[in-house]
N, C-alpha and C positions, 0 to 999 in steps of 0.2 A: 230864334233857332228855326231853320227851314229844312234841315236834313241832319241825320245822325248816322254815324257808322257804328254798327253793333247794337244789338238789343237782346231781348229775352222773350220767352213765352210765359204766359200766365201759368204758374205752378212749376216751371222749369227754367230757372235763371241761367242754366249752363247749357242749354240746347244748342248743339252745333249749327242747326238750321238758322238760328237767330244771331249767334255770336258774330258771324261773318256776313253781315247784311247791311243794306242801306235802308234806313227808315225815312219815309217821306210822306207828305200829305198829298194825296191824289185829288184831282178834280172829281166832284161827286158823280159826274156823268160817266167817268171812266172806272170808278172804283169796282163795280160789279164785274166788269170784264177782267180787270186785273186779278181780283180775288179768285176767279175761276181758273187762273193759271197756277200750276203747282209750285212755281218758283216764289209766289207771293204768299204772305201770311199776315195775320193780325197780331201785332206785337203787344206785349204787356205794357201797361201804363199809358202809352199814347194811342193805342188801338181804339179804345172807346171814343176818342176824339176824332176818329176817321182816318188815322194814319195807317199805312201799310208798310210791310217790310219786303224787300227783294233779297232773297237768300242767295249769296254767292256760293255757299256750300252746295246747294242743289244744282248749280250751273256746272260745276266741275272744274273750276279754277279760273284764274285771271285770263288765260288764253281763250276761253270760251265766252267771256263776258261781252255782251254787246254794249260797248261804252257809249255809243250814240244813244241807245235807249236809256242808259243811266243818266246821261247829261239831260235828256228830255224830262226824265222824272224829277231830277233835282231842280231844273228850271221851273217845272210846273209847281212844285212845292214852294219854291221861292216866290213865285207870282201870287200864290194863295196866302202867304204869310207875311210878305213884306209890305211896308206902308205904300200907299198909292203913289206917292212922289218918287219912291225908288223904282217902282215898276215902270213909271213913265220915263225915268232916266234910262232904264234898261231898254225900253222900246226905242228911245231916241238913238241909242248906240247901235242898235241892230237894223235901223232903217237905212 
């Protein structure tokens, strides 16, 4: 698993902020910058392992989502969770 749609907050499993969100594993060097942005949050369950959530609820709808940013976050998460051989295969396809 390298990305999840929808999550929850600790103590509030039905929070709208988390229900419509992308959960992903960020690079450690980018985590602090992302958490400083109000669109991002620490989700329940996977948050203690370094995962973050990007709330689409706070963005204002699909028309305002930066899908290039979403793709970059998903790819970053994939690269951090996938086996090395699959990351090499991804690199070979993008060269």
